[in-house]
C-alpha positions in Angstrom: -38.5 63.2 44.0 -39.3 63.3 47.6 -41.7 60.8 49.2 -45.0 62.1 49.7 -46.3 60.0 52.9 -44.9 58.8 55.8 -46.2 55.4 54.8 -44.6 55.7 51.3 -41.4 56.9 53.3 -40.8 53.9 55.4 -41.6 51.3 52.6 -38.7 52.9 51.0 -36.7 52.4 54.1 -37.6 48.4 54.2 -37.1 48.5 50.5 -33.4 50.1 51.1 -32.7 47.4 53.9 -33.8 44.8 51.8 -31.2 45.7 49.3 -28.6 46.6 51.8 -29.0 43.0 53.1 -28.3 41.2 49.2 -24.8 43.3 49.0 -24.0 42.4 52.3 -24.5 39.5 50.9 -22.6 39.8 47.9 -19.6 41.4 50.0 -18.9 38.0 51.8 -19.2 36.4 49.1 -16.3 37.8 47.7 -14.4 37.5 51.8 -14.7 33.9 51.6 -12.6 33.8 48.3 -8.5 33.8 49.2 -7.7 36.6 46.7 -6.0 39.5 48.3 -7.4 43.0 47.8 -10.4 41.1 45.9 -13.0 41.9 48.9 -11.9 45.9 49.5 -12.2 46.0 45.6 -15.8 44.7 45.9 -16.6 46.6 48.8 -15.9 49.8 47.0 -17.4 48.9 44.0 -20.6 47.9 45.7 -20.5 50.9 48.4 -20.1 53.2 45.1 -23.2 51.3 43.6 -25.0 51.0 46.4 -25.3 54.6 48.3 -26.5 56.5 45.4 -28.9 54.0 45.0 -29.9 54.7 48.1 -29.8 58.7 47.9 -31.7 58.1 44.6 -34.6 56.0 46.1 -34.8 58.5 49.4 -35.1 61.8 46.4 -31.7 63.0 47.9 -29.0 62.3 44.5 -27.4 65.9 43.8 -30.1 66.2 40.7 -32.9 65.8 43.0 -32.0 68.3 45.3 -30.7 70.4 43.2 -34.6 70.9 41.6 -36.2 71.3 45.0 -37.5 74.6 46.6 -34.5 76.6 48.2 -36.1 76.1 51.5 -36.3 72.3 51.1 -32.8 72.2 49.8 -31.5 73.3 52.9 -33.3 71.4 55.3 -32.2 68.4 53.3 -28.3 69.9 53.7 -28.4 70.8 56.9 -29.8 67.4 58.3 -27.3 65.5 56.8 -24.2 67.6 57.9 -25.7 67.3 62.1 -26.0 63.6 61.1 -22.5 63.5 59.6 -23.9 61.8 56.7 -21.7 63.4 54.2 -22.8 61.4 51.2 -26.4 63.0 51.0 -26.4 64.8 48.1 -23.1 64.4 47.3 -21.7 62.6 44.1 -19.9 59.5 45.5 -16.8 59.2 45.0 -14.0 56.5 45.8 -12.2 58.8 47.7 -15.5 59.4 50.0 -16.1 55.4 49.9 -12.6 54.8 51.1 -12.9 57.5 53.9 -16.3 55.4 55.3 -14.4 52.5 55.3 -11.7 54.0 57.4 -14.0 54.3 59.7 -14.1 50.3 59.9 -10.7 50.2 59.3 -9.9 47.4 62.5 -13.0 44.9 60.8 -11.4 45.5 57.6 -7.9 44.8 58.3 -8.7 41.7 60.6 -10.9 40.8 57.4 -8.1 40.7 55.4 -5.7 39.2 57.9 -8.6 36.2 58.9 -9.8 35.0 55.3 -5.9 33.4 55.0 -6.9 30.9 57.9 -7.9 27.6 56.4 -11.6 27.3 56.8 -12.8 29.1 60.2 -11.5 32.4 58.7 -13.1 32.1 55.6 -15.9 32.0 57.8 -14.9 34.3 59.8 -13.8 37.1 57.0 -17.2 36.4 55.6 -19.1 37.5 58.6 -16.8 40.9 59.4 -17.4 41.6 55.5 -21.3 40.9 56.0 -21.6 42.8 59.0 -19.5 46.0 58.3 -21.4 46.2 54.9 -24.9 45.5 56.4 -24.1 48.1 59.4 -22.2 50.9 57.1 -25.6 50.5 54.7 -28.2 50.5 57.3 -26.6 53.6 58.9 -26.9 55.3 55.4 -30.2 54.1 55.3 -31.5 55.4 58.7 -29.9 58.6 57.8 -31.7 59.0 54.4 -35.2 58.2 56.8 -34.3 60.7 58.9 -33.1 63.7 55.9 -36.7 63.5 54.1 -38.5 62.6 56.9 -37.6 66.2 57.5 -38.2 67.3 54.2 -41.4 66.0 54.0 -42.1 67.1 57.2 -41.1 70.5 56.4 -43.1 70.2 53.0 -46.8 68.9 54.3 -47.2 70.1 57.7 -50.5 68.0 57.7 -48.1 64.7 57.8 -47.4 65.4 61.8 -50.0 63.2 63.4 -50.6 65.0 67.1 -52.5 62.4 69.7 -54.3 64.3 72.4 -54.3 61.4 75.6 -56.8 62.9 77.7 -57.0 61.6 81.8 -59.0 59.2 80.7 -56.9 57.5 78.8 -54.0 58.1 81.2 -56.6 56.1 84.0 -57.2 53.2 81.6 -53.1 52.7 80.9 -52.1 52.1 84.3 -52.3 48.8 86.2 
Protein backbone atom coordinates (compact mmCIF):
# COMPACT_ATOMS: atom_id res chain seq x y z
CA UNK A 1 0.00 0.00 0.00
CA UNK A 2 1.25 3.46 -0.87
CA UNK A 3 2.02 5.82 2.04
CA UNK A 4 -0.93 8.06 2.92
CA UNK A 5 0.89 11.22 4.01
CA UNK A 6 4.10 13.06 3.21
CA UNK A 7 5.24 12.53 6.81
CA UNK A 8 4.77 8.77 6.46
CA UNK A 9 6.66 8.88 3.17
CA UNK A 10 9.55 10.79 4.78
CA UNK A 11 9.70 8.25 7.63
CA UNK A 12 9.83 5.39 5.10
CA UNK A 13 12.71 7.07 3.27
CA UNK A 14 14.69 7.37 6.51
CA UNK A 15 13.94 3.75 7.43
CA UNK A 16 15.03 2.51 4.00
CA UNK A 17 18.24 4.55 4.05
CA UNK A 18 19.09 2.95 7.41
CA UNK A 19 18.47 -0.46 5.81
CA UNK A 20 20.81 0.47 2.95
CA UNK A 21 23.56 1.44 5.41
CA UNK A 22 23.26 -1.91 7.22
CA UNK A 23 23.43 -3.84 3.95
CA UNK A 24 26.39 -1.74 2.77
CA UNK A 25 28.18 -2.74 5.98
CA UNK A 26 27.56 -6.41 5.21
CA UNK A 27 28.89 -5.86 1.70
CA UNK A 28 32.05 -4.26 3.12
CA UNK A 29 32.49 -7.21 5.46
CA UNK A 30 32.33 -9.66 2.56
CA UNK A 31 34.84 -7.57 0.60
CA UNK A 32 37.45 -7.87 3.35
CA UNK A 33 37.67 -11.65 3.00
CA UNK A 34 40.27 -12.63 0.39
CA UNK A 35 38.10 -15.27 -1.29
CA UNK A 36 37.68 -14.74 -5.05
CA UNK A 37 34.09 -14.03 -6.08
CA UNK A 38 32.69 -13.95 -2.54
CA UNK A 39 32.23 -10.18 -2.52
CA UNK A 40 30.40 -10.07 -5.86
CA UNK A 41 28.18 -12.98 -4.85
CA UNK A 42 27.41 -11.26 -1.55
CA UNK A 43 26.60 -7.99 -3.32
CA UNK A 44 24.22 -9.70 -5.74
CA UNK A 45 22.50 -11.55 -2.91
CA UNK A 46 22.21 -8.39 -0.79
CA UNK A 47 20.76 -6.41 -3.70
CA UNK A 48 18.31 -9.16 -4.66
CA UNK A 49 16.96 -9.01 -1.10
CA UNK A 50 17.26 -5.26 -0.48
CA UNK A 51 15.67 -3.82 -3.66
CA UNK A 52 12.36 -5.73 -3.32
CA UNK A 53 12.25 -4.88 0.41
CA UNK A 54 12.55 -1.17 -0.42
CA UNK A 55 9.92 -1.47 -3.16
CA UNK A 56 7.59 -3.23 -0.69
CA UNK A 57 8.00 -0.54 1.98
CA UNK A 58 7.10 2.20 -0.51
CA UNK A 59 4.14 0.22 -1.87
CA UNK A 60 5.90 -0.23 -5.21
CA UNK A 61 6.27 -4.01 -5.49
CA UNK A 62 4.73 -5.63 -8.59
CA UNK A 63 1.97 -7.21 -6.51
CA UNK A 64 1.11 -3.91 -4.77
CA UNK A 65 1.07 -1.93 -8.02
CA UNK A 66 -1.17 -4.51 -9.71
CA UNK A 67 -3.91 -3.77 -7.16
CA UNK A 68 -3.88 0.00 -7.67
CA UNK A 69 -6.23 2.23 -9.61
CA UNK A 70 -5.11 2.28 -13.29
CA UNK A 71 -4.51 6.06 -13.16
CA UNK A 72 -2.14 5.73 -10.17
CA UNK A 73 -0.48 2.65 -11.70
CA UNK A 74 0.24 4.67 -14.84
CA UNK A 75 1.72 7.54 -12.81
CA UNK A 76 4.00 5.09 -10.98
CA UNK A 77 5.22 3.29 -14.09
CA UNK A 78 5.79 6.52 -16.04
CA UNK A 79 7.56 8.05 -13.02
CA UNK A 80 9.87 5.06 -12.67
CA UNK A 81 10.63 5.02 -16.39
CA UNK A 82 11.35 8.75 -16.48
CA UNK A 83 13.91 8.26 -13.68
CA UNK A 84 15.54 5.44 -15.63
CA UNK A 85 14.78 3.02 -12.80
CA UNK A 86 13.99 -0.44 -14.12
CA UNK A 87 13.61 -1.97 -10.65
CA UNK A 88 10.46 -0.19 -9.44
CA UNK A 89 7.39 -2.34 -9.94
CA UNK A 90 9.39 -5.21 -11.40
CA UNK A 91 10.37 -8.63 -10.13
CA UNK A 92 14.05 -8.22 -9.22
CA UNK A 93 16.17 -10.89 -10.85
CA UNK A 94 19.85 -11.69 -10.77
CA UNK A 95 20.10 -10.40 -14.34
CA UNK A 96 18.68 -6.98 -13.37
CA UNK A 97 21.05 -6.75 -10.40
CA UNK A 98 24.03 -7.68 -12.59
CA UNK A 99 23.06 -4.85 -14.97
CA UNK A 100 23.09 -2.44 -12.02
CA UNK A 101 26.51 -3.64 -10.95
CA UNK A 102 27.86 -3.35 -14.49
CA UNK A 103 27.17 0.38 -14.33
CA UNK A 104 29.70 0.44 -11.50
CA UNK A 105 32.11 -1.82 -13.39
CA UNK A 106 35.32 0.07 -12.63
CA UNK A 107 34.58 0.17 -8.90
CA UNK A 108 33.71 -3.52 -8.80
CA UNK A 109 36.88 -4.45 -10.73
CA UNK A 110 39.05 -2.22 -8.52
CA UNK A 111 37.53 -3.75 -5.40
CA UNK A 112 38.19 -7.28 -6.65
CA UNK A 113 41.85 -6.57 -7.44
CA UNK A 114 42.56 -4.37 -4.40
CA UNK A 115 41.53 -6.95 -1.83
CA UNK A 116 44.56 -9.11 -2.64
CA UNK A 117 47.00 -6.41 -1.52
CA UNK A 118 47.69 -7.21 2.16
CA UNK A 119 45.98 -4.97 4.76
CA UNK A 120 45.53 -1.73 2.82
CA UNK A 121 44.02 -3.49 -0.16
CA UNK A 122 41.39 -5.18 2.00
CA UNK A 123 40.49 -1.86 3.62
CA UNK A 124 40.25 -0.23 0.20
CA UNK A 125 38.08 -3.08 -1.12
CA UNK A 126 35.79 -2.78 1.91
CA UNK A 127 35.41 0.98 1.50
CA UNK A 128 34.72 0.68 -2.24
CA UNK A 129 32.17 -2.04 -1.57
CA UNK A 130 30.46 -0.02 1.16
CA UNK A 131 30.36 3.09 -1.02
CA UNK A 132 29.06 1.31 -4.11
CA UNK A 133 26.32 -0.53 -2.19
CA UNK A 134 25.31 2.64 -0.36
CA UNK A 135 25.22 4.63 -3.62
CA UNK A 136 23.09 2.02 -5.43
CA UNK A 137 20.75 1.53 -2.47
CA UNK A 138 20.26 5.21 -1.70
CA UNK A 139 19.67 6.01 -5.38
CA UNK A 140 16.93 3.38 -5.43
CA UNK A 141 15.41 4.76 -2.20
CA UNK A 142 15.42 8.27 -3.69
CA UNK A 143 13.77 7.02 -6.89
CA UNK A 144 11.10 5.12 -4.92
CA UNK A 145 10.51 8.22 -2.79
CA UNK A 146 10.04 10.43 -5.87
CA UNK A 147 7.67 7.97 -7.55
CA UNK A 148 5.65 7.32 -4.38
CA UNK A 149 5.40 11.07 -3.78
CA UNK A 150 3.99 11.63 -7.30
CA UNK A 151 1.46 8.85 -6.73
CA UNK A 152 0.54 10.20 -3.29
CA UNK A 153 -0.01 13.70 -4.60
CA UNK A 154 -2.07 12.36 -7.51
CA UNK A 155 -4.25 10.39 -5.08
CA UNK A 156 -4.49 13.13 -2.46
CA UNK A 157 -4.18 16.61 -3.96
CA UNK A 158 -4.87 18.03 -0.48
CA UNK A 159 -1.34 16.87 0.48
CA UNK A 160 0.06 19.68 -1.68
CA UNK A 161 1.00 22.57 0.53
CA UNK A 162 0.84 26.05 -0.93
CA UNK A 163 2.48 28.90 0.93
CA UNK A 164 1.46 32.35 -0.13
CA UNK A 165 4.30 34.86 -0.03
CA UNK A 166 3.12 38.37 0.74
CA UNK A 167 5.03 41.61 0.10
CA UNK A 168 5.45 41.98 3.88
CA UNK A 169 7.21 38.61 4.06
CA UNK A 170 9.57 39.66 1.28
CA UNK A 171 10.39 42.88 3.15
CA UNK A 172 11.13 40.97 6.36
CA UNK A 173 13.47 38.62 4.53
CA UNK A 174 15.67 41.39 3.15
CA UNK A 175 18.87 42.12 5.06
